[in-house]
N, C-alpha and C positions, 0 to 999 in steps of 0.2 A: 503494499499500500504506500502510495506517495501523498504528502500534504503540500499544498501550495498556499502560501499566504500573499495576498496582494495588498499593498498599503499604499494609498495615495499620500503624497506629501502633505504636510500641515499648511495652514492659511499663510500665504506669503505677502510681503509688504510691497505696496505700490507707491510708496513715499517718495521715492526718486524716479521720476518718468524717463529719465535718460539712461537708467540703469539697464544693461542687457538682461533679457529675460532669464538666461542661465544663472545670473548672479544674484538674482532677487532672494533676500534673506527671509526668514520667517517674521511674521508681524507678532504683535502682542497676543493675539488669539491662538496663533500657532504655537508660540512658546508656551501657552498653557495647555493647549490640547494635546501635543506630542506626549508629554509626560503622562497626562491622564490616560491616553490610549495605551501607553506602554504598561501602566499599572493594571489596566483592565486586561490586557493580553497575558500579563503575568498571572493574574488571578485566574484566568481561563486555562492556565497551564501550558500556554504556547512555549515551545522550545525548538526554535528552528535549528537545523544542522548548519545551514548557510544563510546569510543575509547579503543580498546583492542590491546595490543602489545605483540610481542615476547619479552622476557626479554633479548635477545641478545643486547649487547651494541649498536650496530649501529642501530638496529631497534628502541630500546627505545629512543635514541637521536633523531632519525627522528620523532618520535611520539611527544616528548616533543617540538621540534620546530614548527611542524605544529599545535599542539594543541595551542601554544602560538599565532600563527597567527589567530586561529579561536576563540580566547577567551574562549578557553575550559581549565578549571583548571588541571594543571599538576598532582595535587594530586588525581584526579579522573580517571587517566589513569589506566586501568586494565592491569597488566602483566599476560599473560597466557603462561606457559612453553610449552604447547602443540602446540603453533604456531611454535616454532623453528623447522626447518626441516620438517614441516608437509606435508603429501600428500594432494591431493584434497580431499580425503574421510574423512581425519582427520579434515581438515577445514570445510567441510560440517557439520560434527558432532558439531563443536564449533558453528556454524551459527544456526544450528537447535535448540541449546540450549539457545538462546538469549530469554529473557522474552518478550512476546507479547506487553506490554506496550511501548517497544522501538520500535520507527518508523525507526530510521536510525542508522546504525552501521559502524564504520570504524576500519578496521583491518590492522595492520602494521606487514608485514612478509616477507617472503623470496621466491625466486625462487628455484625450478621449481613449487613448490606447488601453489603459488600465480597465476601464469599465467594459470596453469592447472584449477584451481577452477573457474577461470574468464570465460575460455572458456566452461567448463562443465555446468555452470549455465546459460550462455547466448547465446550459440552456436556461439560466436564470434570466429575468427580465428587469434586470436593475437599469434604471434610466441614468443614474449617475452615483458613481462612488464619491461621496463628498470629500472635502479635504479633511485629513487624518482618518478617514474611513478605511476599513480593512475587509477583505473577503477571504474565507478559508474555503478552498476546493479540495475535496478528497477523491483520489483515484484508486481504482482496484487494479493495480499494476505494479510490477516489481521494476519498470523500467521508464525513466522519463521520456525516452524515445517513442513509447506507446501512447503518450499524451496527445491526442487529436481532438478536433472539436466534437463536443457533446459526450466526451469520454468521463467527465467528472460530475461530482455531485456538490452543489453549494452546502457546506455544513454550518457556515456562520457569515453573518454581515452586520457589522457593528461601526457606528460613528458616533462622535461626541454629542450631536444634538439629540440623540436617543436617551441620553442621561441627564440633560440640562432643561 
């Protein structure tokens, strides 16, 4: 069995309109929601074998906050530039390349690709994974290479506004 956790970056700041999209930091709400979701994931017993993040500032900052709550070493977070602005197809390619000794993987990324890959893999009908939101998809397979559209089951979908 394989578990995939898809996590959208926390809310980013638009205070500096001249800042490149890639370099936007978290805003006040993002800095509040990322640790909150990390604690929630920890309470749910989430323990990813690998965390892979878009290198965009807001995504990597979210990954570091959640990794901290899960006692996952920050130095082990893998930055993958292909996640930034990735389509569902590009994300599926990344997922299919995970080594099979990994049972659970967590990806930190961006919309619309994150919501699209969630729906593609699980047949869910999620309109939008909100900022700081996460989806867990379970697969009855021993190989990441076997993960194809409609092969997973949505096991959890959580986001901060459900709790505020």
